[in-house]
C-alpha positions as CSV (number, residue, x, y, z in Angstrom):
1,M,-0.2,-0.1,-0.1
2,K,1.6,3.5,-1.3
3,A,2.3,6.4,1.3
4,L,-0.1,9.3,0.8
5,T,2.3,12.1,-0.6
6,N,2.2,15.8,0.3
7,T,0.6,16.9,-3.2
8,A,-2.6,15.2,-4.9
9,E,-3.1,15.6,-8.3
10,F,-6.5,15.2,-10.0
11,I,-7.9,15.6,-14.0
12,G,-10.1,18.4,-14.3
13,N,-12.8,19.0,-17.0
14,G,-11.4,19.4,-20.6
15,N,-8.5,17.0,-19.3
16,Q,-6.6,19.7,-17.7
17,N,-4.5,18.8,-14.9
18,V,-5.1,20.0,-11.4
19,T,-2.6,19.8,-8.8
20,F,-3.1,20.9,-5.2
21,S,-0.6,21.0,-2.2
22,V,-2.5,19.4,0.5
23,N,-2.0,20.4,4.2
24,P,0.6,18.2,5.8
25,N,-1.3,18.3,8.8
26,L,-4.4,17.3,7.1
27,Y,-3.3,13.3,7.5
28,K,-1.7,13.4,10.8
29,H,-4.1,10.9,12.4
30,D,-3.6,7.7,14.2
31,S,-2.6,4.5,12.0
32,S,-6.2,3.1,12.0
33,E,-7.6,6.2,10.4
34,Q,-4.7,6.6,8.0
35,K,-5.2,3.0,7.0
36,I,-8.9,3.6,6.3
37,Y,-7.9,7.0,4.3
38,Q,-5.6,5.3,2.1
39,H,-7.7,2.2,1.6
40,L,-10.2,4.5,0.1
41,F,-7.8,6.4,-1.6
42,D,-6.5,3.3,-3.2
43,L,-10.2,2.4,-4.1
44,V,-11.4,5.4,-5.8
45,Q,-8.6,4.8,-8.1
46,L,-9.2,1.4,-9.4
47,K,-12.4,0.1,-8.8
48,P,-16.2,1.3,-10.0
49,S,-18.2,4.1,-8.1
50,S,-21.0,1.3,-8.0
51,E,-18.7,-1.2,-6.0
52,I,-16.9,1.4,-3.8
53,I,-20.7,2.5,-2.6
54,E,-21.4,-0.9,-1.8
55,R,-18.2,-1.3,-0.1
56,F,-18.7,1.9,1.8
57,R,-21.8,0.8,2.8
58,A,-20.9,-2.3,4.0
59,L,-18.0,-1.0,6.1
60,F,-19.9,2.1,7.9
61,I,-23.5,1.6,7.6
62,E,-23.9,-2.3,8.0
63,G,-20.8,-2.8,9.6
64,T,-20.7,-6.3,8.6
65,N,-18.9,-8.5,5.8
66,Y,-16.5,-6.4,4.7
67,Q,-14.0,-8.0,2.2
68,E,-10.7,-6.8,3.9
69,R,-10.9,-8.0,7.6
70,E,-7.7,-5.6,8.1
71,I,-10.0,-2.5,7.4
72,S,-13.2,-3.4,9.5
73,S,-10.6,-4.2,12.3
74,A,-9.2,-0.5,12.0
75,L,-12.3,0.9,12.1
76,D,-13.4,-1.1,15.5
77,T,-9.9,0.3,16.9
78,I,-11.3,3.7,15.8
79,I,-14.8,3.0,17.6
80,K,-13.4,1.5,20.9
81,S,-10.8,4.6,21.2
82,K,-11.8,7.4,23.6
83,K,-12.6,9.8,20.5
84,T,-15.6,12.3,20.8
85,E,-18.5,11.6,18.8
86,K,-17.4,14.9,17.0
87,E,-13.9,13.5,16.2
88,F,-15.6,10.9,14.6
89,Y,-17.8,12.6,12.4
90,F,-14.9,14.6,11.1
91,F,-13.2,11.3,10.4
92,L,-15.9,10.0,8.5
93,N,-17.0,13.2,6.8
94,R,-13.3,12.9,5.5
95,C,-13.6,9.3,4.3
96,C,-16.7,10.8,2.2
97,H,-14.6,13.6,0.5
98,I,-11.9,11.3,-0.2
99,L,-14.6,9.6,-2.8
100,I,-16.4,12.7,-3.8
101,N,-13.2,14.7,-4.7
102,R,-12.1,12.1,-7.2
103,W,-15.6,11.9,-8.5
104,Y,-16.4,15.5,-8.9
105,M,-13.2,15.5,-11.5
106,Q,-15.0,13.2,-13.8
107,P,-18.2,14.2,-14.7
108,Q,-19.6,10.7,-16.0
109,T,-19.5,9.9,-11.9
110,H,-21.2,12.9,-10.6
111,H,-24.2,10.6,-10.3
112,A,-22.1,8.7,-7.7
113,I,-21.6,11.5,-5.3
114,Y,-25.3,11.7,-5.1
115,K,-25.7,8.1,-4.4
116,L,-22.9,8.0,-1.9
117,I,-24.7,11.0,0.6
118,T,-27.9,9.6,0.0
119,T,-26.9,5.9,1.0
120,F,-26.6,7.2,4.9
121,N,-30.9,7.7,4.3
122,K,-31.1,3.7,3.8
123,P,-31.0,2.2,7.5
124,P,-28.9,-1.0,8.2
125,S,-30.2,-4.4,8.0
126,A,-32.1,-5.5,10.7
127,K,-31.0,-9.1,10.9
128,R,-27.5,-9.8,11.8
129,I,-25.6,-12.8,12.9
130,I,-24.6,-12.7,16.5
131,T,-20.6,-12.3,16.6
132,S,-17.8,-10.8,18.7
133,R,-17.9,-7.6,17.1
134,N,-21.5,-7.1,17.7
135,K,-20.7,-4.2,20.2
136,F,-18.7,-2.2,17.8
137,I,-21.4,-2.8,15.1
138,R,-24.1,-1.3,17.7
139,R,-21.9,1.8,18.4
140,L,-21.2,2.3,14.9
141,H,-24.7,2.4,14.1
142,E,-25.4,4.9,17.2
143,L,-22.4,6.9,15.5
144,V,-23.4,7.0,12.2
145,K,-27.2,8.4,13.4
146,G,-25.5,11.0,15.0
147,F,-23.4,12.0,12.2
148,Q,-26.7,12.2,10.0
149,K,-27.7,15.0,12.5
150,S,-24.4,16.7,12.4
151,E,-23.2,19.8,10.4
152,Q,-20.8,17.8,8.4
153,Y,-24.0,15.5,7.1
154,S,-26.0,18.9,6.3
155,T,-23.2,20.1,4.4
156,L,-23.0,16.9,2.5
157,Q,-26.4,16.8,1.6
158,R,-26.4,20.2,0.4
159,L,-23.6,19.5,-1.8
160,A,-25.8,16.3,-3.3
161,Q,-28.4,19.3,-4.1
162,V,-25.6,20.8,-5.9
163,I,-24.1,18.4,-8.2
164,N,-27.1,16.3,-8.6
165,Q,-28.1,17.4,-12.3
166,T,-31.7,15.8,-11.7
167,S,-32.6,17.9,-8.7
168,S,-35.6,20.2,-9.3
169,V,-35.3,23.9,-9.7
170,S,-38.9,24.3,-11.0
171,E,-41.8,26.3,-9.4
172,N,-42.8,23.4,-7.7
173,R,-43.7,25.1,-4.3
174,N,-44.0,22.0,-2.2
175,Q,-40.2,21.4,-2.6
176,S,-38.1,22.2,0.4
177,L,-35.7,25.2,0.3
178,I,-32.6,22.9,0.4
179,S,-33.5,21.7,-3.6
180,L,-32.9,25.3,-4.5
181,I,-29.4,26.0,-3.2
182,R,-27.9,25.2,-6.2
183,R,-29.5,28.5,-7.7
184,Y,-27.5,30.7,-5.0
185,P,-23.8,30.3,-5.9
186,Y,-22.9,33.4,-3.5
187,L,-24.1,30.6,-0.4
188,H,-22.2,27.9,-1.7
189,E,-19.0,29.0,0.2
190,H,-20.9,29.1,3.3
191,C,-23.4,26.1,3.2
192,L,-20.9,23.8,1.4
193,L,-17.9,24.0,3.4
194,N,-17.4,23.3,6.9
195,E,-14.5,23.9,9.5
196,D,-12.6,20.8,8.4
197,A,-12.8,21.1,4.4
198,T,-9.7,20.2,3.0
199,I,-7.9,22.3,0.3
200,E,-9.2,20.2,-2.4
201,H,-12.9,20.5,-1.6
202,Q,-12.4,24.2,-1.0
203,W,-11.4,24.2,-4.7
204,I,-14.3,21.8,-6.1
205,V,-16.7,24.2,-4.2
206,K,-15.4,27.5,-6.0
207,Q,-15.4,25.7,-9.5
208,I,-18.8,25.0,-8.9
209,Q,-19.6,28.6,-7.6
210,S,-18.1,30.0,-10.7
211,Q,-19.7,28.2,-13.2
212,I,-23.4,28.4,-11.9
213,Q,-22.7,32.4,-11.6
214,R,-21.6,32.4,-15.2
215,K,-24.4,30.1,-16.4
216,F,-26.8,32.8,-14.5
217,E,-25.1,35.9,-15.8
218,I,-25.2,34.2,-19.1
219,D,-29.1,33.3,-18.9
220,L,-30.3,36.6,-17.2
221,S,-28.3,38.4,-20.1
222,Q,-30.2,36.5,-22.7
223,Y,-33.6,36.7,-21.2
224,V,-33.6,40.6,-21.0
225,T,-32.1,41.0,-24.6
226,Y,-35.2,38.7,-25.4
227,Q,-37.5,40.5,-23.7
228,V,-36.7,43.8,-25.1
229,R,-36.4,42.3,-28.4
230,L,-40.1,40.9,-28.0
231,S,-41.5,44.4,-26.6
232,Q,-40.0,46.2,-30.0
233,I,-41.1,43.7,-32.3
234,A,-44.5,43.5,-30.6
235,K,-45.5,46.9,-31.4
236,N,-45.6,45.9,-34.8
237,S,-46.5,42.2,-35.0
238,S,-48.9,39.7,-33.6
239,L,-47.6,37.6,-30.9
240,S,-47.6,34.3,-32.8
241,R,-45.6,36.2,-35.5
242,T,-43.3,37.3,-33.0
243,N,-42.5,33.9,-31.4
244,R,-41.7,32.8,-35.0
245,I,-39.4,35.5,-35.4
246,I,-36.9,35.3,-32.2
247,Q,-36.6,32.2,-30.4
248,P,-38.1,32.4,-26.9
249,V,-35.8,32.4,-23.8
250,N,-37.0,31.1,-20.2
251,N,-36.9,33.4,-17.5
252,P,-33.8,32.2,-15.5
253,T,-35.1,33.2,-12.0
254,L,-37.9,31.9,-9.8
255,L,-39.6,35.3,-9.8
256,S,-42.3,36.4,-12.3
257,D,-41.4,38.2,-15.1
258,T,-42.7,41.5,-14.1
259,Q,-40.9,41.0,-10.5
260,V,-37.6,40.6,-12.8
261,N,-38.3,43.6,-14.6
262,L,-38.8,45.7,-11.3
263,A,-35.8,44.4,-9.8
264,L,-33.7,45.1,-12.8
265,K,-35.2,48.5,-12.5
266,S,-34.4,49.2,-9.5
267,F,-30.9,47.7,-9.0
268,V,-30.0,48.8,-12.2
269,G,-32.0,51.9,-12.9
270,K,-32.7,55.4,-11.1
271,V,-34.5,54.6,-7.6
272,E,-34.1,58.1,-5.8
273,G,-34.8,61.0,-8.0
274,A,-32.5,60.7,-10.8
275,S,-30.0,58.8,-9.0
276,T,-28.9,54.9,-9.3
277,Y,-27.6,53.0,-6.6
278,K,-24.1,53.6,-8.1
279,D,-24.4,57.2,-7.8
280,L,-25.7,57.1,-4.2
281,A,-22.6,55.4,-3.3
282,Y,-20.4,57.4,-5.5
283,N,-22.2,60.6,-3.8
284,F,-21.6,59.2,-0.4
285,L,-18.2,57.8,-0.5
286,H,-17.1,61.5,-1.9
287,Y,-18.6,63.3,1.1
288,S,-18.0,61.0,3.8
289,S,-14.4,60.9,3.1
290,Q,-14.3,64.1,4.6
291,A,-15.8,62.7,8.0
292,T,-13.6,64.3,10.8
293,S,-14.7,61.0,13.1
294,L,-16.0,57.8,13.1
295,R,-19.3,59.4,14.7
296,A,-19.2,62.0,11.6
297,Y,-19.2,59.2,9.6
298,K,-21.8,57.0,11.4
299,D,-24.6,60.2,11.2
300,D,-23.6,60.6,7.5
301,L,-24.2,56.6,7.0
302,Y,-27.4,57.1,8.9
303,E,-28.7,59.7,6.2
304,Y,-27.4,57.7,3.3
305,L,-29.2,54.7,4.2
306,I,-32.7,56.5,5.6
307,S,-33.1,58.1,2.0
308,G,-34.1,55.0,0.6
309,I,-36.8,54.0,3.2
310,D,-40.6,55.0,3.5
311,W,-40.9,58.2,5.8
312,E,-43.9,57.0,7.5
313,Y,-42.6,53.7,8.2
314,G,-39.5,54.9,9.5
315,K,-40.6,57.5,11.8
316,R,-42.8,54.7,14.0
317,Q,-39.8,52.6,14.7
318,F,-37.2,52.1,12.2
319,H,-35.4,55.3,11.9
320,Q,-34.5,55.1,16.1
321,R,-33.7,51.3,16.0
322,L,-31.3,52.3,13.2
323,Y,-29.8,55.1,14.8
324,A,-29.1,53.4,18.0
325,Q,-27.5,50.7,16.2
326,L,-25.0,53.0,14.7
327,Q,-24.2,55.1,17.7
328,N,-23.9,51.8,19.7
329,T,-21.2,50.5,17.1
330,L,-18.0,50.9,18.2
331,P,-18.5,53.9,20.7
332,Q,-15.2,53.7,22.0
333,A,-14.0,54.5,18.6
334,D,-16.1,57.7,17.9
335,S,-13.4,60.2,18.0
336,Q,-11.1,58.5,16.2
337,K,-10.2,58.9,12.6
338,V,-12.4,56.9,9.8
339,N,-10.3,53.8,8.4
340,D,-11.0,50.9,6.3
341,F,-11.1,48.7,9.8
342,L,-13.7,50.7,11.3
343,I,-15.9,51.3,8.0
344,V,-15.8,47.2,7.7
345,R,-16.7,46.7,11.0
346,T,-19.3,49.5,11.2
347,C,-21.0,48.0,7.8
348,T,-20.8,44.4,9.0
349,Q,-22.6,45.0,12.0
350,L,-25.2,47.0,9.9
351,L,-25.8,43.8,8.1
352,N,-26.1,41.7,11.4
353,F,-28.6,43.8,12.6
354,L,-30.6,44.0,9.3
355,V,-30.6,40.6,8.5
356,V,-29.9,37.9,10.9
357,E,-28.4,38.4,14.4
358,S,-26.4,35.1,14.8
359,S,-26.3,31.6,13.8
360,S,-27.2,29.4,16.9
361,S,-30.6,31.0,17.6
362,P,-31.2,33.3,14.3
363,Q,-32.8,36.3,15.1
364,H,-34.5,37.9,12.1
365,F,-37.3,39.9,13.2
366,T,-36.0,43.2,11.7
367,F,-35.5,41.5,8.4
368,I,-38.9,40.3,8.2
369,D,-40.7,43.5,9.4
370,L,-38.7,45.1,6.8
371,I,-39.6,43.1,3.9
372,T,-43.3,42.9,4.9
373,N,-43.6,46.8,5.1
374,Q,-41.2,48.1,2.5
375,G,-41.2,44.9,-0.1
376,S,-38.2,42.6,-0.7
377,I,-36.9,44.4,-3.7
378,R,-36.4,47.7,-1.8
379,I,-34.9,45.9,1.3
380,I,-32.2,44.5,-1.0
381,G,-31.6,47.7,-2.6
382,L,-31.0,48.8,1.0
383,L,-28.5,45.8,1.6
384,L,-27.2,46.8,-2.1
385,K,-26.1,50.5,-1.0
386,I,-23.9,49.0,2.4
387,L,-22.2,46.8,-0.1
388,L,-21.3,49.5,-3.2
389,I,-20.0,51.4,0.1
390,C,-18.0,48.7,1.6
391,R,-17.3,45.7,-0.8
392,K,-15.4,44.0,1.7
393,S,-18.7,43.4,3.6
394,K,-20.1,41.1,0.7
395,P,-18.7,37.9,2.3
396,Y,-20.4,38.8,5.5
397,L,-24.0,39.4,3.6
398,A,-23.6,36.1,2.1
399,K,-22.8,34.6,5.3
400,R,-26.0,36.2,7.0
401,F,-28.3,34.7,4.1
402,A,-26.4,31.5,4.7
403,I,-27.5,31.7,8.2
404,L,-31.3,32.0,6.9
405,F,-31.1,29.5,4.3
406,N,-29.7,26.9,6.9
407,H,-32.5,27.8,9.3
408,Y,-35.3,27.1,6.6
409,E,-33.8,24.6,4.3
410,S,-36.1,22.2,5.6
411,A,-39.2,24.7,5.0
412,A,-41.6,24.3,1.8
413,T,-40.9,27.0,-0.5
414,S,-44.4,27.9,-0.6
415,D,-44.4,28.5,3.4
416,I,-41.2,31.1,2.9
417,D,-42.4,33.3,0.0
418,W,-40.5,36.1,1.5
419,L,-37.0,34.5,1.8
420,V,-37.2,32.8,-1.6
421,E,-37.9,36.4,-3.2
422,S,-35.2,37.6,-1.4
423,L,-32.3,35.2,-2.7
424,E,-33.8,35.5,-6.0
425,E,-33.4,39.2,-6.0
426,L,-30.3,39.3,-3.9
427,N,-29.2,37.1,-6.8
428,I,-29.8,39.6,-9.6
429,A,-28.4,42.2,-7.7
430,L,-25.1,40.5,-7.0
431,S,-24.9,39.7,-10.4
432,V,-25.7,43.0,-12.2
433,H,-23.0,45.2,-9.5
434,F,-20.4,42.6,-8.8
435,G,-20.4,40.1,-11.9
436,N,-19.8,40.5,-15.5
437,I,-23.2,41.2,-16.7
438,D,-24.0,44.5,-18.4
439,L,-27.7,45.3,-18.9
440,P,-27.6,48.6,-20.9
441,Y,-31.3,48.7,-21.1
442,F,-32.0,49.6,-17.4
443,K,-29.8,52.4,-17.4
């Protein structure tokens, strides 16, 4: 059995060699773990995916009749060691990713990733011959049940939804939110990676993210072009003749055509008088650069933000709460000169206040109240105003929405229309302002 090296080479799409430098600390585990990791490395390079999944199930799900006694004994050693359950979850997660990382490199084996992850959903066989290993098998089943409730397995399930090409992304209102994860590349870094993600898996997620983002931008651009041409031609032709003149292009979002049009007009066009969001951000950056202290900067920021909120709604409570939030942000630095660090901290704390307070017990009353009273397009615009003056806060906003997504991922989309619409509109806003799409029609 060959030893693991410090680099791992994979063959990417288009026969492109992709070489990763593996963190040498990643595989500094006891000999039993190392033995199983190496065993899986060897299998995934030599055996068909169907056989590997059968072996994986026999070893980790059933816990019986594994072909190599040396490997099942190594697993028994891991089970009886005084490791915490969380350490076992990390171990099992790494075992899954050894297979996933290899299979992802070949499009024809993508289906195996979904099958591997969903194999946990089928419980082990009830019938079992009494052997000396029974106590290890019982403990293995307990650990695997716990793994299915862990964040590591939740991350794997989301990955399965993204990679599975047959996953429904239709307007089926009975589907759970998790089935839509593929649609939102800005969430992928936070929803598909966990604390022990390897550099290989991070690379895979970045590839998935960029491919889906690029496709959405192309689809949105083509859809907008189609709608503009449709409108122009329809003025002089019947609808049936128009459809014969140009090939129809599907709406790439889960929003209605009217909602997409409104979102684009808002995010790209004029929103406050003759100013676009970019205009407003440019003016704020110019004006706030003259602020003599953080306190003065926060006062300017308050005025910048409330200009897009309905005055009647704002004066009831929101304006006061927003002002208090800003005043309570870094008060010890109020007299200091504004710098990049203070701006980023102020803006990220604002996003915390506006979207969701924490990940352990997500408090998002403010966000729901804003959407209910102001509409999701205006509130996504409010968040966009923050990103345009502090681009470094963009990953933090994505993390806020990832927290909401994870919190509601089992809910039916029909029960959380407000969140689905917000996710779709944020996808548009981020694409038109931070992607490579240009929509001159709305300027």
